py3Dmol code that shows the C-alpha trace and the ligand (Angstrom):
import py3Dmol

protein = """\
ATOM      1  CA  MET A   1       3.036 -47.855  12.605  1.00  0.00           C
ATOM      2  CA  LEU A   2       1.277 -49.765   9.898  1.00  0.00           C
ATOM      3  CA  PRO A   3       2.541 -52.859   8.079  1.00  0.00           C
ATOM      4  CA  THR A   4       3.103 -51.854   4.419  1.00  0.00           C
ATOM      5  CA  GLU A   5       0.719 -54.502   3.034  1.00  0.00           C
ATOM      6  CA  LEU A   6      -2.105 -52.910   4.935  1.00  0.00           C
ATOM      7  CA  LEU A   7      -1.572 -49.432   3.438  1.00  0.00           C
ATOM      8  CA  PRO A   8      -4.074 -49.878   0.579  1.00  0.00           C
ATOM      9  CA  VAL A   9      -6.861 -50.992   2.805  1.00  0.00           C
ATOM     10  CA  VAL A  10      -6.215 -48.237   5.349  1.00  0.00           C
ATOM     11  CA  SER A  11      -6.086 -45.650   2.577  1.00  0.00           C
ATOM     12  CA  LYS A  12      -9.430 -47.027   1.323  1.00  0.00           C
ATOM     13  CA  ILE A  13     -10.995 -46.578   4.815  1.00  0.00           C
ATOM     14  CA  THR A  14      -9.557 -43.135   5.060  1.00  0.00           C
ATOM     15  CA  THR A  15     -11.378 -42.119   1.857  1.00  0.00           C
ATOM     16  CA  LEU A  16     -14.620 -43.803   2.986  1.00  0.00           C
ATOM     17  CA  ILE A  17     -14.536 -42.040   6.273  1.00  0.00           C
ATOM     18  CA  ALA A  18     -13.884 -38.627   4.610  1.00  0.00           C
ATOM     19  CA  ASP A  19     -16.796 -39.199   2.165  1.00  0.00           C
ATOM     20  CA  SER A  20     -19.241 -40.255   5.065  1.00  0.00           C
ATOM     21  CA  SER A  21     -21.262 -38.162   7.317  1.00  0.00           C
ATOM     22  CA  ARG A  22     -23.163 -40.798   9.350  1.00  0.00           C
ATOM     23  CA  ILE A  23     -21.202 -43.609  10.800  1.00  0.00           C
ATOM     24  CA  LEU A  24     -22.130 -46.447  13.225  1.00  0.00           C
ATOM     25  CA  VAL A  25     -19.391 -47.920  15.322  1.00  0.00           C
ATOM     26  CA  ALA A  26     -19.846 -51.273  17.202  1.00  0.00           C
ATOM     27  CA  ALA A  27     -17.858 -53.932  18.978  1.00  0.00           C
ATOM     28  CA  HIS A  28     -18.442 -57.326  20.576  1.00  0.00           C
ATOM     29  CA  LEU A  29     -20.613 -58.631  23.425  1.00  0.00           C
ATOM     30  CA  ARG A  30     -19.286 -58.314  26.976  1.00  0.00           C
ATOM     31  CA  PRO A  31     -16.843 -55.554  25.856  1.00  0.00           C
ATOM     32  CA  ASP A  32     -13.305 -55.918  27.296  1.00  0.00           C
ATOM     33  CA  GLY A  33     -10.811 -53.027  27.535  1.00  0.00           C
ATOM     34  CA  ASP A  34      -9.901 -53.337  23.823  1.00  0.00           C
ATOM     35  CA  ALA A  35     -13.472 -53.287  22.620  1.00  0.00           C
ATOM     36  CA  THR A  36     -14.410 -50.381  24.920  1.00  0.00           C
ATOM     37  CA  GLY A  37     -11.181 -48.478  24.157  1.00  0.00           C
ATOM     38  CA  SER A  38     -11.290 -48.917  20.392  1.00  0.00           C
ATOM     39  CA  VAL A  39     -14.972 -47.970  20.157  1.00  0.00           C
ATOM     40  CA  SER A  40     -14.700 -44.986  22.394  1.00  0.00           C
ATOM     41  CA  GLY A  41     -11.415 -43.762  20.826  1.00  0.00           C
ATOM     42  CA  LEU A  42     -12.759 -43.981  17.240  1.00  0.00           C
ATOM     43  CA  VAL A  43     -16.069 -42.498  18.230  1.00  0.00           C
ATOM     44  CA  LYS A  44     -14.394 -39.510  20.012  1.00  0.00           C
ATOM     45  CA  SER A  45     -12.166 -38.869  17.015  1.00  0.00           C
ATOM     46  CA  LEU A  46     -15.016 -39.091  14.445  1.00  0.00           C
ATOM     47  CA  LEU A  47     -17.183 -36.682  16.545  1.00  0.00           C
ATOM     48  CA  LYS A  48     -14.244 -34.293  16.805  1.00  0.00           C
ATOM     49  CA  ALA A  49     -13.985 -34.539  12.996  1.00  0.00           C
ATOM     50  CA  GLY A  50     -17.640 -33.307  12.798  1.00  0.00           C
ATOM     51  CA  LYS A  51     -19.187 -36.731  11.865  1.00  0.00           C
ATOM     52  CA  LYS A  52     -22.578 -37.890  13.017  1.00  0.00           C
ATOM     53  CA  VAL A  53     -21.812 -41.017  15.024  1.00  0.00           C
ATOM     54  CA  ASP A  54     -23.953 -43.810  16.531  1.00  0.00           C
ATOM     55  CA  THR A  55     -22.321 -46.132  19.013  1.00  0.00           C
ATOM     56  CA  ALA A  56     -23.622 -49.654  19.406  1.00  0.00           C
ATOM     57  CA  LEU A  57     -22.614 -52.003  22.329  1.00  0.00           C
ATOM     58  CA  LEU A  58     -25.340 -54.524  23.116  1.00  0.00           C
ATOM     59  CA  ASP A  59     -24.110 -55.180  26.666  1.00  0.00           C
ATOM     60  CA  GLY A  60     -23.301 -51.525  27.458  1.00  0.00           C
ATOM     61  CA  VAL A  61     -20.035 -50.200  28.786  1.00  0.00           C
ATOM     62  CA  PRO A  62     -18.606 -52.019  31.868  1.00  0.00           C
ATOM     63  CA  GLU A  63     -18.474 -49.736  34.955  1.00  0.00           C
ATOM     64  CA  ARG A  64     -14.779 -50.126  35.361  1.00  0.00           C
ATOM     65  CA  PHE A  65     -14.043 -48.897  31.782  1.00  0.00           C
ATOM     66  CA  ALA A  66     -16.680 -46.066  31.912  1.00  0.00           C
ATOM     67  CA  PHE A  67     -13.911 -43.449  32.505  1.00  0.00           C
ATOM     68  CA  VAL A  68     -12.758 -43.621  28.922  1.00  0.00           C
ATOM     69  CA  PHE A  69     -16.198 -43.422  27.324  1.00  0.00           C
ATOM     70  CA  PRO A  70     -17.632 -40.192  25.872  1.00  0.00           C
ATOM     71  CA  PRO A  71     -21.077 -39.028  26.972  1.00  0.00           C
ATOM     72  CA  VAL A  72     -22.986 -40.671  24.089  1.00  0.00           C
ATOM     73  CA  GLU A  73     -26.289 -42.617  24.139  1.00  0.00           C
ATOM     74  CA  LEU A  74     -25.671 -46.273  23.107  1.00  0.00           C
ATOM     75  CA  LEU A  75     -27.759 -48.248  20.648  1.00  0.00           C
ATOM     76  CA  ARG A  76     -28.751 -51.426  22.398  1.00  0.00           C
ATOM     77  CA  GLN A  77     -31.577 -52.948  20.548  1.00  0.00           C
ATOM     78  CA  PRO A  78     -30.674 -56.404  18.972  1.00  0.00           C
ATOM     79  CA  VAL A  79     -31.823 -55.444  15.439  1.00  0.00           C
ATOM     80  CA  ILE A  80     -30.469 -52.154  14.051  1.00  0.00           C
ATOM     81  CA  ASP A  81     -32.022 -50.754  10.958  1.00  0.00           C
ATOM     82  CA  SER A  82     -28.983 -48.909   9.540  1.00  0.00           C
ATOM     83  CA  ASP A  83     -29.115 -46.253   6.825  1.00  0.00           C
ATOM     84  CA  HIS A  84     -25.648 -45.032   7.778  1.00  0.00           C
ATOM     85  CA  ASP A  85     -22.949 -44.395   5.200  1.00  0.00           C
ATOM     86  CA  LEU A  86     -20.567 -46.710   7.090  1.00  0.00           C
ATOM     87  CA  ILE A  87     -20.736 -49.402   9.777  1.00  0.00           C
ATOM     88  CA  ILE A  88     -17.417 -49.962  11.442  1.00  0.00           C
ATOM     89  CA  ILE A  89     -17.145 -53.105  13.662  1.00  0.00           C
ATOM     90  CA  LEU A  90     -14.168 -53.320  15.865  1.00  0.00           C
ATOM     91  CA  ASP A  91     -12.341 -56.160  17.669  1.00  0.00           C
ATOM     92  CA  SER A  92     -14.875 -58.831  16.558  1.00  0.00           C
ATOM     93  CA  GLY A  93     -13.829 -61.987  14.709  1.00  0.00           C
ATOM     94  CA  ASP A  94     -17.349 -62.267  13.246  1.00  0.00           C
ATOM     95  CA  GLU A  95     -20.285 -59.998  12.811  1.00  0.00           C
ATOM     96  CA  SER A  96     -22.364 -62.245  15.112  1.00  0.00           C
ATOM     97  CA  ARG A  97     -19.989 -61.494  18.002  1.00  0.00           C
ATOM     98  CA  THR A  98     -21.543 -58.071  18.186  1.00  0.00           C
ATOM     99  CA  GLY A  99     -24.805 -59.647  19.247  1.00  0.00           C
ATOM    100  CA  PHE A 100     -26.522 -57.300  16.667  1.00  0.00           C
ATOM    101  CA  THR A 101     -28.308 -57.840  13.414  1.00  0.00           C
ATOM    102  CA  PHE A 102     -27.526 -55.028  11.174  1.00  0.00           C
ATOM    103  CA  LYS A 103     -30.225 -54.440   8.477  1.00  0.00           C
ATOM    104  CA  ARG A 104     -28.623 -52.424   5.808  1.00  0.00           C
ATOM    105  CA  ASN A 105     -28.671 -51.882   2.099  1.00  0.00           C
ATOM    106  CA  PRO A 106     -25.138 -52.966   0.960  1.00  0.00           C
ATOM    107  CA  GLU A 107     -25.405 -50.494  -1.976  1.00  0.00           C
ATOM    108  CA  LYS A 108     -25.687 -47.581   0.483  1.00  0.00           C
ATOM    109  CA  THR A 109     -24.124 -48.723   3.654  1.00  0.00           C
ATOM    110  CA  CYS A 110     -20.530 -50.156   3.631  1.00  0.00           C
ATOM    111  CA  LEU A 111     -19.454 -52.541   6.351  1.00  0.00           C
ATOM    112  CA  ILE A 112     -15.789 -52.205   7.582  1.00  0.00           C
ATOM    113  CA  ASN A 113     -14.231 -54.855   9.709  1.00  0.00           C
ATOM    114  CA  ILE A 114     -11.330 -53.799  11.856  1.00  0.00           C
ATOM    115  CA  ASP A 115      -9.901 -56.582  13.920  1.00  0.00           C
ATOM    116  CA  HIS A 116      -6.854 -58.460  15.067  1.00  0.00           C
ATOM    117  CA  HIS A 117      -8.259 -61.897  15.843  1.00  0.00           C
ATOM    118  CA  ALA A 118      -6.682 -64.908  13.949  1.00  0.00           C
ATOM    119  CA  SER A 119     -10.224 -66.426  13.652  1.00  0.00           C
ATOM    120  CA  ASN A 120     -11.554 -63.403  11.821  1.00  0.00           C
ATOM    121  CA  THR A 121     -14.023 -64.527   9.126  1.00  0.00           C
ATOM    122  CA  MET A 122     -13.357 -61.516   6.829  1.00  0.00           C
ATOM    123  CA  PHE A 123     -17.125 -60.592   7.068  1.00  0.00           C
ATOM    124  CA  GLY A 124     -16.755 -56.956   5.984  1.00  0.00           C
ATOM    125  CA  ASP A 125     -17.061 -55.273   2.615  1.00  0.00           C
ATOM    126  CA  ILE A 126     -13.677 -53.926   3.632  1.00  0.00           C
ATOM    127  CA  ASN A 127     -11.451 -55.949   5.937  1.00  0.00           C
ATOM    128  CA  TYR A 128      -8.633 -54.238   7.829  1.00  0.00           C
ATOM    129  CA  VAL A 129      -7.488 -57.376   9.684  1.00  0.00           C
ATOM    130  CA  ASP A 130      -4.040 -57.404  11.186  1.00  0.00           C
ATOM    131  CA  THR A 131      -3.482 -60.585  13.262  1.00  0.00           C
ATOM    132  CA  GLY A 132      -0.059 -59.404  14.292  1.00  0.00           C
ATOM    133  CA  ALA A 133      -1.417 -56.272  15.916  1.00  0.00           C
ATOM    134  CA  SER A 134      -1.533 -56.300  19.716  1.00  0.00           C
ATOM    135  CA  SER A 135      -5.052 -54.898  19.873  1.00  0.00           C
ATOM    136  CA  ALA A 136      -7.816 -53.235  17.902  1.00  0.00           C
ATOM    137  CA  CYS A 137      -6.801 -50.010  19.732  1.00  0.00           C
ATOM    138  CA  GLU A 138      -3.342 -50.241  18.054  1.00  0.00           C
ATOM    139  CA  MET A 139      -5.066 -50.643  14.691  1.00  0.00           C
ATOM    140  CA  VAL A 140      -7.389 -47.601  15.342  1.00  0.00           C
ATOM    141  CA  ALA A 141      -4.279 -45.580  16.382  1.00  0.00           C
ATOM    142  CA  ALA A 142      -2.662 -46.519  13.105  1.00  0.00           C
ATOM    143  CA  LEU A 143      -5.751 -45.628  11.160  1.00  0.00           C
ATOM    144  CA  LEU A 144      -6.212 -42.207  12.943  1.00  0.00           C
ATOM    145  CA  HIS A 145      -2.584 -41.395  12.265  1.00  0.00           C
ATOM    146  CA  HIS A 146      -2.665 -42.394   8.681  1.00  0.00           C
ATOM    147  CA  ALA A 147      -6.027 -40.618   8.069  1.00  0.00           C
ATOM    148  CA  GLU A 148      -4.894 -37.535   9.930  1.00  0.00           C
ATOM    149  CA  LEU A 149      -8.080 -37.722  12.045  1.00  0.00           C
ATOM    150  CA  PRO A 150      -8.330 -36.035  15.486  1.00  0.00           C
ATOM    151  CA  PHE A 151      -5.942 -37.695  17.966  1.00  0.00           C
ATOM    152  CA  ASP A 152      -5.832 -35.736  21.170  1.00  0.00           C
ATOM    153  CA  SER A 153      -5.407 -36.744  24.800  1.00  0.00           C
ATOM    154  CA  GLU A 154      -9.082 -37.832  25.121  1.00  0.00           C
ATOM    155  CA  VAL A 155      -8.787 -40.118  22.112  1.00  0.00           C
ATOM    156  CA  ALA A 156      -5.416 -41.335  23.433  1.00  0.00           C
ATOM    157  CA  LEU A 157      -6.916 -42.259  26.903  1.00  0.00           C
ATOM    158  CA  SER A 158      -9.364 -44.671  25.180  1.00  0.00           C
ATOM    159  CA  LEU A 159      -6.829 -46.225  22.890  1.00  0.00           C
ATOM    160  CA  MET A 160      -4.272 -46.660  25.688  1.00  0.00           C
ATOM    161  CA  LEU A 161      -6.867 -48.810  27.634  1.00  0.00           C
ATOM    162  CA  GLY A 162      -7.064 -51.485  25.010  1.00  0.00           C
ATOM    163  CA  LEU A 163      -3.373 -51.342  24.034  1.00  0.00           C
ATOM    164  CA  VAL A 164      -2.245 -52.183  27.519  1.00  0.00           C
ATOM    165  CA  THR A 165      -5.017 -54.628  28.467  1.00  0.00           C
ATOM    166  CA  ASP A 166      -4.900 -56.668  25.206  1.00  0.00           C
ATOM    167  CA  SER A 167      -1.097 -56.799  25.130  1.00  0.00           C
ATOM    168  CA  ARG A 168      -0.891 -57.542  28.816  1.00  0.00           C
ATOM    169  CA  SER A 169       1.203 -54.490  29.309  1.00  0.00           C
ATOM    170  CA  PHE A 170       3.323 -55.289  26.198  1.00  0.00           C
ATOM    171  CA  GLN A 171       4.204 -58.761  27.542  1.00  0.00           C
ATOM    172  CA  ASN A 172       2.531 -60.814  24.896  1.00  0.00           C
ATOM    173  CA  GLU A 173       4.765 -63.080  22.682  1.00  0.00           C
ATOM    174  CA  GLY A 174       5.454 -61.577  19.250  1.00  0.00           C
ATOM    175  CA  ILE A 175       4.616 -57.980  20.174  1.00  0.00           C
ATOM    176  CA  ARG A 176       5.666 -55.771  17.387  1.00  0.00           C
ATOM    177  CA  ALA A 177       7.443 -52.384  17.380  1.00  0.00           C
ATOM    178  CA  SER A 178       4.090 -50.998  15.984  1.00  0.00           C
ATOM    179  CA  ALA A 179       2.482 -51.581  19.329  1.00  0.00           C
ATOM    180  CA  HIS A 180       5.173 -49.470  20.981  1.00  0.00           C
ATOM    181  CA  LEU A 181       4.957 -46.870  18.215  1.00  0.00           C
ATOM    182  CA  ALA A 182       1.203 -46.610  18.914  1.00  0.00           C
ATOM    183  CA  ALA A 183       2.025 -46.104  22.645  1.00  0.00           C
ATOM    184  CA  ALA A 184       4.453 -43.405  21.767  1.00  0.00           C
ATOM    185  CA  LYS A 185       1.909 -41.597  19.584  1.00  0.00           C
ATOM    186  CA  ILE A 186      -0.645 -41.898  22.435  1.00  0.00           C
ATOM    187  CA  LEU A 187       1.851 -40.599  25.080  1.00  0.00           C
ATOM    188  CA  GLN A 188       2.828 -37.655  22.783  1.00  0.00           C
ATOM    189  CA  THR A 189      -0.719 -36.273  23.183  1.00  0.00           C
ATOM    190  CA  GLY A 190       0.219 -35.560  26.871  1.00  0.00           C
ATOM    191  CA  VAL A 191      -2.560 -37.894  28.101  1.00  0.00           C
ATOM    192  CA  ASN A 192      -2.637 -38.521  31.855  1.00  0.00           C
ATOM    193  CA  THR A 193      -2.513 -42.360  32.066  1.00  0.00           C
ATOM    194  CA  THR A 194      -2.906 -42.511  35.902  1.00  0.00           C
ATOM    195  CA  PRO A 195      -6.509 -43.856  35.723  1.00  0.00           C
ATOM    196  CA  ILE A 196      -5.311 -46.687  33.459  1.00  0.00           C
ATOM    197  CA  LEU A 197      -2.328 -47.512  35.856  1.00  0.00           C
ATOM    198  CA  ASN A 198      -4.754 -47.592  38.714  1.00  0.00           C
ATOM    199  CA  LEU A 199      -7.050 -49.853  36.839  1.00  0.00           C
ATOM    200  CA  LEU A 200      -4.214 -52.259  35.995  1.00  0.00           C
ATOM    201  CA  ASN A 201      -2.482 -52.248  39.313  1.00  0.00           C
ATOM    202  CA  SER A 202      -5.216 -51.606  41.862  1.00  0.00           C
ATOM    203  CA  GLY A 203      -8.347 -52.292  39.923  1.00  0.00           C
ATOM    204  CA  LYS A 204      -9.615 -55.416  41.700  1.00  0.00           C
ATOM    205  CA  SER A 205     -12.484 -55.647  44.234  1.00  0.00           C
ATOM    206  CA  GLU A 206     -12.107 -57.705  47.377  1.00  0.00           C
ATOM    207  CA  THR A 207     -14.415 -60.338  45.909  1.00  0.00           C
ATOM    208  CA  ASP A 208     -12.143 -60.498  42.697  1.00  0.00           C
ATOM    209  CA  LEU A 209      -9.283 -61.289  45.002  1.00  0.00           C
ATOM    210  CA  ARG A 210     -11.222 -63.937  46.899  1.00  0.00           C
ATOM    211  CA  VAL A 211     -12.074 -65.650  43.606  1.00  0.00           C
ATOM    212  CA  GLN A 212      -8.438 -65.420  42.636  1.00  0.00           C
ATOM    213  CA  GLY A 213      -7.551 -67.105  45.938  1.00  0.00           C
ATOM    214  CA  PHE A 214      -9.983 -69.883  45.357  1.00  0.00           C
ATOM    215  CA  GLY A 215      -8.593 -70.437  41.855  1.00  0.00           C
ATOM    216  CA  LEU A 216      -5.030 -70.524  43.066  1.00  0.00           C
ATOM    217  CA  SER A 217      -6.085 -73.203  45.642  1.00  0.00           C
ATOM    218  CA  ASN A 218      -8.043 -75.401  43.337  1.00  0.00           C
ATOM    219  CA  PHE A 219      -6.378 -75.650  39.954  1.00  0.00           C
ATOM    220  CA  GLN A 220      -5.067 -78.948  38.670  1.00  0.00           C
ATOM    221  CA  LEU A 221      -2.108 -79.876  36.548  1.00  0.00           C
ATOM    222  CA  HIS A 222      -2.096 -82.449  33.743  1.00  0.00           C
ATOM    223  CA  CYS A 223       0.309 -83.540  30.983  1.00  0.00           C
ATOM    224  CA  GLN A 224       3.422 -83.410  33.111  1.00  0.00           C
ATOM    225  CA  ASN A 225       2.331 -80.050  34.531  1.00  0.00           C
ATOM    226  CA  ARG A 226       2.230 -78.469  31.081  1.00  0.00           C
ATOM    227  CA  LEU A 227      -1.528 -77.954  31.287  1.00  0.00           C
ATOM    228  CA  ALA A 228      -3.347 -76.188  34.172  1.00  0.00           C
ATOM    229  CA  THR A 229      -7.162 -76.532  34.534  1.00  0.00           C
ATOM    230  CA  LEU A 230      -9.597 -74.918  36.869  1.00  0.00           C
ATOM    231  CA  VAL A 231     -13.354 -75.415  37.178  1.00  0.00           C
ATOM    232  CA  ILE A 232     -15.443 -72.765  39.064  1.00  0.00           C
ATOM    233  CA  ARG A 233     -18.978 -73.802  39.659  1.00  0.00           C
ATOM    234  CA  GLN A 234     -21.919 -71.525  40.675  1.00  0.00           C
ATOM    235  CA  SER A 235     -21.784 -73.195  44.107  1.00  0.00           C
ATOM    236  CA  ASP A 236     -18.162 -72.028  44.506  1.00  0.00           C
ATOM    237  CA  LEU A 237     -19.158 -68.468  43.487  1.00  0.00           C
ATOM    238  CA  ALA A 238     -22.083 -68.424  45.872  1.00  0.00           C
ATOM    239  CA  ARG A 239     -19.878 -69.500  48.789  1.00  0.00           C
ATOM    240  CA  LEU A 240     -17.471 -66.619  47.947  1.00  0.00           C
ATOM    241  CA  LYS A 241     -20.445 -64.207  47.481  1.00  0.00           C
ATOM    242  CA  ALA A 242     -19.067 -63.660  44.019  1.00  0.00           C
ATOM    243  CA  SER A 243     -20.540 -63.594  40.546  1.00  0.00           C
ATOM    244  CA  PHE A 244     -19.457 -64.598  37.041  1.00  0.00           C
ATOM    245  CA  GLY A 245     -17.983 -61.123  36.421  1.00  0.00           C
ATOM    246  CA  ASN A 246     -15.546 -61.580  39.323  1.00  0.00           C
ATOM    247  CA  VAL A 247     -13.948 -64.583  37.477  1.00  0.00           C
ATOM    248  CA  PHE A 248     -13.069 -62.287  34.469  1.00  0.00           C
ATOM    249  CA  ALA A 249     -11.758 -59.620  36.819  1.00  0.00           C
ATOM    250  CA  SER A 250      -9.816 -62.053  39.055  1.00  0.00           C
ATOM    251  CA  GLY A 251      -6.733 -62.321  36.748  1.00  0.00           C
ATOM    252  CA  LEU A 252      -6.822 -66.126  36.949  1.00  0.00           C
ATOM    253  CA  PHE A 253      -6.791 -66.804  33.178  1.00  0.00           C
ATOM    254  CA  ASN A 254      -3.296 -65.537  32.726  1.00  0.00           C
ATOM    255  CA  GLN A 255      -2.109 -66.402  36.150  1.00  0.00           C
ATOM    256  CA  MET A 256      -2.304 -70.140  35.473  1.00  0.00           C
ATOM    257  CA  LEU A 257       0.566 -69.714  33.048  1.00  0.00           C
ATOM    258  CA  SER A 258       2.894 -68.191  35.685  1.00  0.00           C
ATOM    259  CA  ILE A 259       3.990 -71.760  36.693  1.00  0.00           C
ATOM    260  CA  ASN A 260       7.360 -72.279  35.013  1.00  0.00           C
ATOM    261  CA  GLU A 261       6.426 -75.804  33.680  1.00  0.00           C
ATOM    262  CA  THR A 262       3.056 -74.752  32.458  1.00  0.00           C
ATOM    263  CA  PHE A 263       2.354 -73.733  28.837  1.00  0.00           C
ATOM    264  CA  ALA A 264      -1.440 -73.926  28.533  1.00  0.00           C
ATOM    265  CA  SER A 265      -4.397 -73.364  30.752  1.00  0.00           C
ATOM    266  CA  VAL A 266      -8.144 -73.482  30.663  1.00  0.00           C
ATOM    267  CA  VAL A 267     -10.577 -71.948  33.150  1.00  0.00           C
ATOM    268  CA  ILE A 268     -14.135 -73.379  33.011  1.00  0.00           C
ATOM    269  CA  PHE A 269     -16.840 -71.410  34.837  1.00  0.00           C
ATOM    270  CA  GLU A 270     -20.584 -70.965  35.032  1.00  0.00           C
ATOM    271  CA  ARG A 271     -22.820 -68.002  34.771  1.00  0.00           C
ATOM    272  CA  GLU A 272     -25.920 -67.365  36.980  1.00  0.00           C
ATOM    273  CA  ASP A 273     -28.279 -68.284  34.062  1.00  0.00           C
ATOM    274  CA  GLY A 274     -26.604 -71.768  33.534  1.00  0.00           C
ATOM    275  CA  MET A 275     -24.495 -70.672  30.568  1.00  0.00           C
ATOM    276  CA  SER A 276     -20.915 -72.158  30.723  1.00  0.00           C
ATOM    277  CA  PHE A 277     -17.684 -70.517  29.661  1.00  0.00           C
ATOM    278  CA  CYS A 278     -14.078 -71.598  28.863  1.00  0.00           C
ATOM    279  CA  GLU A 279     -11.132 -69.266  28.708  1.00  0.00           C
ATOM    280  CA  PHE A 280      -8.045 -70.841  27.185  1.00  0.00           C
ATOM    281  CA  ARG A 281      -4.457 -69.335  27.478  1.00  0.00           C
ATOM    282  CA  SER A 282      -1.073 -70.522  26.241  1.00  0.00           C
ATOM    283  CA  ARG A 283       2.513 -69.530  25.728  1.00  0.00           C
ATOM    284  CA  GLY A 284       5.370 -70.887  23.535  1.00  0.00           C
ATOM    285  CA  GLY A 285       3.173 -71.307  20.408  1.00  0.00           C
ATOM    286  CA  ILE A 286       0.492 -73.841  21.537  1.00  0.00           C
ATOM    287  CA  ASP A 287      -2.602 -72.909  19.439  1.00  0.00           C
ATOM    288  CA  VAL A 288      -5.594 -72.735  21.844  1.00  0.00           C
ATOM    289  CA  LYS A 289      -7.759 -70.942  19.159  1.00  0.00           C
ATOM    290  CA  GLU A 290      -8.048 -74.276  17.435  1.00  0.00           C
ATOM    291  CA  VAL A 291      -9.569 -75.842  20.472  1.00  0.00           C
ATOM    292  CA  ALA A 292     -11.792 -72.820  21.028  1.00  0.00           C
ATOM    293  CA  VAL A 293     -12.991 -72.939  17.452  1.00  0.00           C
ATOM    294  CA  ALA A 294     -13.617 -76.706  17.675  1.00  0.00           C
ATOM    295  CA  MET A 295     -15.872 -75.882  20.635  1.00  0.00           C
ATOM    296  CA  GLY A 296     -17.776 -73.165  18.933  1.00  0.00           C
ATOM    297  CA  GLY A 297     -15.736 -70.152  20.025  1.00  0.00           C
ATOM    298  CA  GLY A 298     -12.797 -68.250  18.674  1.00  0.00           C
ATOM    299  CA  GLY A 299      -9.934 -65.842  19.518  1.00  0.00           C
ATOM    300  CA  HIS A 300      -6.208 -65.784  19.229  1.00  0.00           C
ATOM    301  CA  VAL A 301      -3.489 -68.431  19.192  1.00  0.00           C
ATOM    302  CA  PRO A 302      -2.470 -67.677  22.797  1.00  0.00           C
ATOM    303  CA  ALA A 303      -5.819 -66.487  24.163  1.00  0.00           C
ATOM    304  CA  SER A 304      -9.288 -67.780  23.181  1.00  0.00           C
ATOM    305  CA  GLY A 305     -12.643 -68.555  24.614  1.00  0.00           C
ATOM    306  CA  CYS A 306     -15.959 -70.290  24.060  1.00  0.00           C
ATOM    307  CA  SER A 307     -19.427 -70.340  25.669  1.00  0.00           C
ATOM    308  CA  ARG A 308     -22.219 -72.922  25.570  1.00  0.00           C
ATOM    309  CA  ALA A 309     -25.576 -73.624  27.198  1.00  0.00           C
ATOM    310  CA  ILE A 310     -24.481 -76.817  28.794  1.00  0.00           C
ATOM    311  CA  ALA A 311     -23.586 -77.923  32.266  1.00  0.00           C
ATOM    312  CA  VAL A 312     -20.240 -76.661  33.427  1.00  0.00           C
ATOM    313  CA  ASP A 313     -18.945 -80.148  34.136  1.00  0.00           C
ATOM    314  CA  ASP A 314     -19.801 -81.335  30.692  1.00  0.00           C
ATOM    315  CA  LEU A 315     -18.037 -78.398  29.104  1.00  0.00           C
ATOM    316  CA  ALA A 316     -15.103 -78.915  31.430  1.00  0.00           C
ATOM    317  CA  LYS A 317     -14.780 -82.630  30.395  1.00  0.00           C
ATOM    318  CA  GLU A 318     -14.668 -81.675  26.671  1.00  0.00           C
ATOM    319  CA  ALA A 319     -12.299 -78.775  27.186  1.00  0.00           C
ATOM    320  CA  ILE A 320      -9.891 -80.688  29.220  1.00  0.00           C
ATOM    321  CA  GLU A 321      -9.894 -83.643  26.864  1.00  0.00           C
ATOM    322  CA  LEU A 322      -9.259 -81.404  23.819  1.00  0.00           C
ATOM    323  CA  MET A 323      -6.647 -79.292  25.531  1.00  0.00           C
ATOM    324  CA  THR A 324      -4.753 -82.466  26.800  1.00  0.00           C
ATOM    325  CA  LYS A 325      -4.614 -83.642  23.110  1.00  0.00           C
ATOM    326  CA  GLN A 326      -3.598 -80.207  21.893  1.00  0.00           C
ATOM    327  CA  VAL A 327      -0.720 -79.925  24.469  1.00  0.00           C
ATOM    328  CA  ASN A 328       0.431 -83.533  24.058  1.00  0.00           C
ATOM    329  CA  ASN A 329       0.425 -83.196  20.251  1.00  0.00           C
ATOM    330  CA  PHE A 330       2.381 -79.878  20.444  1.00  0.00           C
ATOM    331  CA  PHE A 331       5.169 -81.354  22.580  1.00  0.00           C
ATOM    332  CA  ALA A 332       5.210 -84.552  20.457  1.00  0.00           C
ATOM    333  CA  ARG A 333       5.793 -82.448  17.302  1.00  0.00           C
ATOM    334  CA  GLN A 334       8.529 -80.473  19.170  1.00  0.00           C
ATOM    335  CA  GLU A 335      10.292 -83.708  20.330  1.00  0.00           C
ATOM    336  CA  ASN A 336      10.106 -85.162  16.774  1.00  0.00           C
ATOM    337  CA  ALA A 337      11.359 -81.939  15.128  1.00  0.00           C
TER     338      ALA A 337
END
"""
ligand_1 = """\
1
MN
Mn -8.877 -57.175 21.143
"""
view = py3Dmol.view(width=600, height=400)
view.addModel(protein, "pdb")
view.setStyle({"model": 0}, {"cartoon": {"style": "trace"}})
view.addModel(ligand_1, "xyz")
view.setStyle({"model": 1}, {"stick": {}})
view.zoomTo()
view.show()
């Protein structure tokens, strides 16, 4: 389940967990299925192993993922004075993505970074970073398996959530056998995956679908249809009686790539407080992370994002310009190769 070159680091983490009694587990702001699943899966396993565990998610657990979360109280204060033996940060390319400031004595408290983002800054004392992994959940599954930590159907439910959401149901390009081996390990526990299937297949609200309809009627194509772009302003959301969260839940980010000629997309949208967001997606190897990083964000080669406190139309102009260049350069290189 684990690439051979990662065995030493995972063995090191195994020893550190065995030698620790108080562990803090955290993940990124606006937790997605993978952040929620990896945190809750690891926390459940560590609790079952008899560890004292603190769980930190600054934005809390999204309602729709709450069914995987154990009944623990979350730490939500922005500055955490940590005297834990270990801090484990999951699914975060950088420590700042957690939204927390961890005050720790590095002599006493070791920081472990477990992540699969290509933009990871290796911010941990120990970095278990596997950019070929489908999800942080796949990596936690490999760790629990290797460390022989508790891995029952409750742990499995959490890990399945991030495995299927981050891999888009195993449809991502370059998905490895290890993702399927993690799924096998999860299913071997006898976990009932019906709640996850319901979430994937019937998890949208009426408003999510109205926002999806708006997006499908208003996207634009550029670069000989290779690039799809969509801007959703607060005025559009107000007319649909929708909010910022409905854009994430609409499925639009990936749907732009279902056009057979389209290889990259960007959706630019606005939150109630004026913060503006971009979500980039691609297929065929176009690197959208480069664009996201240039705009102050991060992520993966095929899926990245950024957010800035500027007007949505200004962010859209910049994003569309940079994406146009990225797509044109990619195809120019292909044609010259
Ligand atoms: Mn992830």
